[in-house]
C-alpha positions as CSV (number, residue, x, y, z in Angstrom):
1,M,9.6,-10.1,-26.1
2,Q,9.0,-6.4,-25.3
3,R,8.1,-3.4,-27.4
4,R,10.6,-0.6,-26.9
5,N,10.5,2.7,-28.6
6,G,8.4,1.4,-31.5
7,K,10.3,-1.9,-32.1
8,Y,9.9,-5.4,-30.7
9,R,13.1,-6.5,-28.8
10,V,14.2,-9.6,-27.1
11,A,13.9,-8.6,-23.4
12,A,15.4,-11.8,-21.9
13,R,16.6,-15.2,-23.1
14,A,16.8,-18.7,-21.6
15,S,20.2,-19.8,-20.4
16,D,19.4,-23.4,-21.4
17,W,17.2,-24.1,-24.4
18,P,17.0,-27.0,-26.9
19,V,17.4,-24.7,-29.9
20,D,19.4,-21.6,-30.7
21,V,17.8,-18.3,-29.5
22,P,18.4,-14.6,-30.3
23,Q,20.5,-12.4,-28.1
24,T,18.9,-9.9,-25.7
25,G,18.3,-6.6,-27.5
26,D,17.8,-8.2,-31.0
27,E,14.9,-6.9,-33.0
28,L,12.0,-9.1,-33.9
29,L,10.8,-8.5,-37.5
30,S,8.1,-11.1,-38.2
31,C,6.8,-14.5,-37.3
32,D,5.4,-17.2,-39.6
33,G,5.5,-14.7,-42.4
34,Q,3.4,-12.1,-40.7
35,R,4.3,-8.7,-39.3
36,V,4.4,-8.6,-35.5
37,D,1.8,-5.8,-35.3
38,D,-0.6,-7.8,-37.5
39,L,-0.2,-10.9,-35.4
40,L,-0.8,-9.1,-32.1
41,V,-3.8,-7.2,-33.4
42,E,-5.5,-10.2,-35.0
43,K,-4.6,-13.1,-32.7
44,V,-3.9,-11.6,-29.2
45,A,-5.4,-8.2,-28.6
46,P,-9.1,-9.3,-28.8
47,F,-8.6,-11.5,-25.8
48,V,-6.1,-9.5,-23.7
49,D,-6.1,-5.7,-24.4
50,R,-7.6,-4.0,-27.4
51,R,-5.8,-0.7,-26.8
52,V,-3.2,-1.3,-29.5
53,D,-2.5,2.4,-29.9
54,L,-0.6,2.2,-26.5
55,E,3.0,1.3,-26.3
56,R,2.5,-0.5,-23.0
57,S,-0.4,-2.6,-24.3
58,L,1.7,-3.7,-27.3
59,S,4.5,-4.7,-25.0
60,R,2.1,-6.7,-22.9
61,L,0.7,-8.4,-26.0
62,A,4.2,-9.2,-27.2
63,L,4.7,-11.6,-24.3
64,H,2.3,-14.0,-26.0
65,L,4.6,-14.4,-29.0
66,T,7.0,-16.6,-27.1
67,S,5.0,-17.6,-24.0
68,E,1.5,-18.7,-22.9
69,P,0.8,-16.8,-19.6
70,R,-1.7,-18.7,-17.4
71,Y,-3.4,-15.5,-16.3
72,E,-4.2,-14.5,-20.0
73,T,-5.5,-17.3,-22.1
74,L,-6.2,-16.8,-25.8
75,W,-9.1,-18.3,-27.8
76,E,-6.6,-20.7,-29.2
77,P,-2.8,-21.2,-28.6
78,L,-0.7,-19.0,-30.9
79,R,2.3,-21.5,-31.0
80,L,4.4,-19.7,-33.6
81,K,6.8,-21.9,-35.6
82,H,9.6,-19.6,-36.7
83,C,10.6,-15.9,-36.4
84,E,12.8,-13.5,-38.3
85,V,15.2,-11.5,-36.1
86,R,17.7,-8.7,-36.8
87,S,20.9,-8.7,-34.6
88,S,22.6,-5.6,-33.3
89,S,25.1,-5.9,-36.2
90,G,22.2,-5.8,-38.7
91,K,22.3,-9.5,-39.7
92,V,18.8,-11.0,-40.3
93,R,18.3,-14.7,-39.2
94,Q,15.4,-17.1,-39.0
95,F,14.9,-18.9,-35.7
96,L,12.9,-22.0,-35.1
97,L,10.7,-21.9,-32.0
98,K,10.7,-24.8,-29.6
99,W,7.7,-24.7,-27.1
100,Q,8.2,-26.2,-23.6
101,P,6.3,-26.3,-20.3
102,F,6.2,-23.1,-18.3
103,T,8.9,-22.9,-15.6
104,E,9.7,-20.7,-12.6
105,E,12.8,-19.5,-14.5
106,F,10.8,-18.4,-17.4
107,Q,8.3,-16.6,-15.2
108,A,11.1,-14.7,-13.6
109,M,12.3,-13.7,-17.1
110,T,8.9,-12.3,-18.0
111,R,8.8,-10.1,-14.9
112,P,12.2,-8.5,-14.4
113,A,13.0,-7.6,-10.8
114,M,13.0,-3.9,-9.9
115,P,15.2,-2.3,-7.2
116,R,13.6,-2.3,-3.7
117,Q,12.0,0.8,-2.5
118,G,14.5,3.1,-0.9
119,I,17.0,6.0,-1.4
120,K,20.6,6.1,-2.5
121,Q,23.1,8.9,-3.0
122,L,24.8,8.3,-6.3
123,R,27.2,11.3,-6.2
124,Q,27.7,14.2,-3.9
125,G,24.4,16.1,-3.8
126,I,22.5,13.7,-6.1
127,H,20.0,11.4,-4.5
128,W,18.0,8.6,-6.3
129,I,14.7,7.6,-4.8
130,H,13.2,4.2,-5.8
131,A,9.4,4.6,-5.4
132,T,8.5,1.2,-6.7
133,D,5.7,0.3,-4.3
134,F,2.5,2.3,-3.6
135,T,0.5,-0.6,-2.3
136,L,2.3,-1.0,1.2
137,S,0.4,-4.3,1.8
138,S,2.2,-5.3,5.1
139,S,3.3,-3.7,8.3
140,K,6.9,-4.3,7.3
141,D,6.3,-2.4,4.0
142,I,4.8,0.5,6.0
143,A,7.7,0.6,8.5
144,S,10.2,0.7,5.6
145,F,8.2,3.4,3.9
146,E,8.3,5.6,7.0
147,R,12.0,5.2,7.2
148,L,12.2,6.3,3.6
149,L,10.2,9.4,4.3
150,N,12.5,10.3,7.2
151,K,15.4,10.3,4.7
152,V,13.5,12.3,2.1
153,R,12.7,15.0,4.7
154,G,16.5,15.6,4.9
155,L,17.0,16.4,1.2
156,G,16.2,20.1,1.4
157,E,19.7,21.1,0.6
158,A,20.3,18.5,-2.1
159,D,21.4,19.5,-5.6
160,A,19.3,17.0,-7.4
161,V,16.6,14.3,-6.7
162,V,15.6,11.6,-9.1
163,L,12.2,10.0,-8.5
164,D,12.4,6.5,-10.1
165,I,9.0,4.8,-10.4
166,R,10.0,2.0,-12.8
167,G,8.1,-1.1,-11.8
168,N,5.4,0.9,-10.1
169,N,1.9,0.0,-11.4
170,G,-0.2,1.8,-8.8
171,G,-1.7,1.3,-5.4
172,K,-2.6,4.1,-3.0
173,T,-2.4,7.7,-4.3
174,L,-1.7,8.9,-0.8
175,V,1.6,7.1,-0.7
176,G,2.9,9.1,-3.6
177,Y,1.5,12.3,-2.2
178,R,3.4,11.7,1.1
179,I,6.7,11.3,-0.8
180,L,6.2,14.7,-2.4
181,S,5.0,16.2,0.8
182,A,8.2,15.1,2.6
183,L,10.3,16.5,-0.2
184,F,8.6,19.9,-0.7
185,K,7.0,20.5,2.7
186,H,3.7,21.6,1.1
187,A,5.4,24.3,-1.0
188,V,3.6,22.3,-3.7
189,E,-0.1,22.0,-3.3
190,R,-2.3,19.1,-4.6
191,K,-4.9,21.5,-6.0
192,P,-4.4,23.0,-9.4
193,P,-4.0,26.8,-10.0
194,S,-7.3,28.7,-9.6
195,E,-7.5,29.5,-13.3
196,Q,-7.8,25.7,-14.0
197,V,-10.8,23.6,-13.5
198,E,-10.3,21.4,-10.5
199,S,-10.5,17.6,-10.8
200,K,-13.0,15.9,-8.5
201,A,-13.6,12.2,-7.7
202,Y,-17.0,10.7,-7.0
203,W,-17.8,7.3,-5.5
204,R,-20.8,5.4,-6.6
205,V,-23.0,4.5,-3.7
206,S,-23.8,0.8,-3.9
207,A,-23.7,-2.4,-1.9
208,T,-20.6,-3.5,-3.9
209,A,-18.7,-0.3,-3.1
210,R,-19.6,-0.5,0.6
211,E,-18.5,-4.2,0.8
212,A,-15.2,-3.4,-0.9
213,L,-14.5,-0.4,1.4
214,E,-15.2,-2.6,4.4
215,T,-12.7,-5.2,3.1
216,Y,-10.1,-2.4,2.6
217,K,-10.8,-1.1,6.0
218,T,-10.2,-4.5,7.7
219,A,-7.0,-4.9,5.8
220,L,-5.8,-1.5,6.7
221,S,-6.5,-2.1,10.4
222,Q,-4.1,-5.0,10.3
223,T,-1.3,-3.3,8.4
224,E,-1.4,0.5,9.1
225,G,-3.6,0.5,12.2
226,S,-6.7,2.5,13.1
227,A,-4.7,5.6,14.0
228,S,-3.2,6.0,10.5
229,L,-4.4,8.7,8.2
230,T,-5.3,6.3,5.4
231,Y,-7.5,4.3,7.8
232,R,-9.2,7.4,9.1
233,L,-9.9,8.7,5.6
234,L,-11.3,5.4,4.5
235,D,-13.4,5.1,7.7
236,T,-14.9,8.6,7.0
237,L,-15.5,7.7,3.4
238,L,-17.4,4.6,4.4
239,S,-19.5,6.4,7.0
240,R,-20.4,9.0,4.4
241,M,-21.3,6.3,1.9
242,N,-23.5,4.5,4.5
243,E,-25.3,7.8,5.3
244,A,-25.7,8.5,1.5
245,A,-27.2,5.0,1.0
246,S,-29.8,5.6,3.7
247,L,-30.8,8.9,2.0
248,G,-31.0,7.3,-1.4
249,K,-28.1,9.3,-2.9
250,T,-26.3,7.9,-5.9
251,F,-22.8,9.5,-5.6
252,I,-20.6,11.1,-2.9
253,E,-17.7,13.4,-3.5
254,Q,-14.3,12.2,-2.3
255,M,-12.8,14.6,0.3
256,D,-9.3,16.1,0.0
257,V,-6.4,15.0,2.1
258,P,-6.2,17.4,5.1
259,V,-2.9,19.3,4.5
260,D,-2.4,20.0,8.2
261,E,-2.2,16.2,8.8
262,L,1.1,16.1,6.8
263,A,2.7,19.4,7.8
264,E,6.5,19.4,7.3
265,P,8.5,22.0,9.2
266,V,11.8,21.7,7.3
267,S,12.8,23.9,4.3
268,P,11.6,22.5,1.0
269,F,13.8,21.0,-1.7
270,A,14.6,23.5,-4.5
271,G,17.2,21.7,-6.7
272,K,16.9,19.7,-9.9
273,L,14.0,17.2,-10.1
274,V,13.9,14.3,-12.6
275,L,11.1,11.7,-12.8
276,V,11.9,8.3,-14.4
277,T,8.8,6.2,-15.6
278,G,8.3,2.8,-17.0
279,Q,5.6,1.2,-19.2
280,N,3.7,-0.2,-16.2
281,C,2.8,3.1,-14.6
282,A,-0.9,3.3,-14.2
283,S,-3.6,4.2,-11.6
284,A,-2.0,5.7,-8.5
285,C,1.3,5.8,-10.3
286,L,-0.2,8.1,-12.9
287,D,-1.6,10.2,-10.2
288,F,1.9,10.6,-8.9
289,V,3.1,11.7,-12.3
290,D,0.3,14.2,-12.4
291,M,1.6,15.7,-9.2
292,V,5.3,15.7,-10.0
293,L,4.8,17.3,-13.5
294,S,2.7,20.0,-11.9
295,I,6.0,21.3,-10.3
296,P,7.6,23.9,-12.6
297,G,11.0,22.6,-13.7
298,A,10.4,18.9,-13.1
299,V,11.7,16.8,-16.1
300,H,10.1,13.5,-17.2
301,V,12.4,10.8,-18.7
302,G,12.4,7.1,-19.3
303,S,9.6,5.4,-21.1
304,V,6.0,6.2,-22.2
305,T,3.7,5.2,-19.3
306,S,0.6,3.0,-19.4
307,A,-2.7,4.7,-19.3
308,D,-6.1,4.5,-17.6
309,T,-9.6,6.0,-17.8
310,R,-11.6,8.3,-15.5
311,Y,-12.9,5.2,-13.8
312,S,-10.9,3.7,-11.0
313,D,-10.8,1.8,-7.6
314,I,-11.9,-1.6,-9.0
315,A,-13.8,-4.2,-7.1
316,Q,-14.1,-7.9,-8.0
317,V,-17.6,-9.4,-8.3
318,S,-18.3,-13.1,-8.6
319,L,-21.0,-14.1,-11.1
320,P,-23.3,-17.1,-10.8
321,S,-21.4,-18.8,-13.7
322,T,-18.2,-18.8,-11.5
323,A,-16.8,-16.1,-13.7
324,K,-15.5,-12.9,-12.2
325,M,-16.1,-9.3,-13.2
326,W,-14.2,-6.1,-12.3
327,V,-16.4,-3.1,-11.5
328,P,-15.1,0.5,-11.1
329,L,-16.3,2.2,-7.9
330,K,-15.1,5.8,-8.6
331,V,-15.2,8.3,-11.4
332,W,-13.1,11.4,-11.9
333,K,-14.6,14.6,-13.4
334,N,-12.4,17.2,-15.2
335,C,-9.6,14.8,-15.1
336,K,-6.2,16.2,-16.2
337,R,-5.6,13.3,-18.6
338,A,-8.0,12.0,-21.3
339,D,-9.1,8.4,-21.2
340,N,-6.3,6.1,-22.1
341,E,-3.8,9.0,-22.6
342,P,-0.3,8.1,-21.5
343,Y,2.5,10.4,-20.5
344,V,5.3,10.7,-23.0
345,P,8.7,11.6,-21.5
346,K,10.7,14.6,-22.7
347,F,13.7,12.3,-23.0
348,T,13.3,8.7,-23.9
349,F,15.8,6.0,-22.8
350,D,16.8,3.9,-25.8
351,G,18.4,1.1,-23.9
352,D,17.0,-1.6,-21.6
353,L,15.0,0.3,-19.0
354,N,15.4,-2.7,-16.6
355,D,19.1,-2.0,-16.4
356,T,19.2,0.2,-13.4
357,A,23.0,1.0,-13.6
358,A,22.6,2.1,-17.3
359,V,19.5,4.2,-16.5
360,Q,21.3,5.9,-13.6
361,A,24.4,6.6,-15.6
362,W,22.3,8.1,-18.4
363,V,20.3,10.4,-16.1
364,V,23.4,11.6,-14.1
365,D,25.7,12.2,-17.1
366,S,23.3,13.1,-19.9
367,I,20.1,14.5,-18.3
368,L,20.9,16.3,-15.1
369,P,23.4,18.7,-16.8
370,T,20.5,20.0,-18.9
371,V,18.0,20.4,-16.1
372,K,17.3,23.6,-14.1
373,N,16.2,23.9,-10.5
374,V,12.5,23.6,-9.8
375,S,10.6,26.8,-9.2
376,I,8.7,26.8,-5.9
377,E,7.0,29.9,-4.7
């Protein structure tokens, strides 16, 4: 089950099940005589995600109506017995629920595969960039990303570029910035206009933060290497934090990315720009949305995003009871978005957002004709 544009829909169905099941796209109305929203708020939200005012959170909670994810256990199993469903033709039916052990097939159903990171020309002058991965957790991912950037640098004369970040749930903010840098060649700056209050990030100086940064640094040395910009920025941050700790300071300010490090000599892109988002977009993905939508003329389409707070860069801490706790290491001041405020697209896709072919046809045929070129001065 998935919440889509205010309604709960069947997102996927098993190919082989002991009882009859609804069709993909059918609307879920109630279960065991209760409204879906009431069930989720009372039985699921207290143990998974209390932000029931967010579309993404409700969609996440809806998974528990027909499954029991191992990574999110409830106080007691929900185990619904029957649900009322409306088909695309308007017919309302009751379906009995048959619970069975979790399988790999079902796990794949609950996490639809997104297109691999890359770029494709859909039509003459129209280029579609899949920016699904901001983590780049292996040397293979990094090499693939560098090849993507080389192609993006050649889009200066393109008529339209679509930035598709469906399936992206965050990672490294610098990855998204490098994509825009390759596309616009620094005609777009990260910093907001002078008349706005500039956002700043501050790291808490603590043993937990220093240990986490050391772990990140070791991982980066194995994937990106010590010569990479990400590694050097992290190394500088860690050195500053160690110095601040010795001086008894509580916070240190995060430094900006040096623009000269990413200089791009080619002429910037100046065509139509469309951003496609999904419900999972959070953390560094939302930072990317911040940057894209600061470009005059950029149009946001797709789905409402997820949301986060001013606190970020989380570290895992083990407690004596064997439980684990997640601790934020960084806080933003004068953040552009309020806590738990999602981005709402100008144009919402009413179909299945996991259907890439349908999304692409909708953007190319219905959205791009209405979009104007970006304004870069």
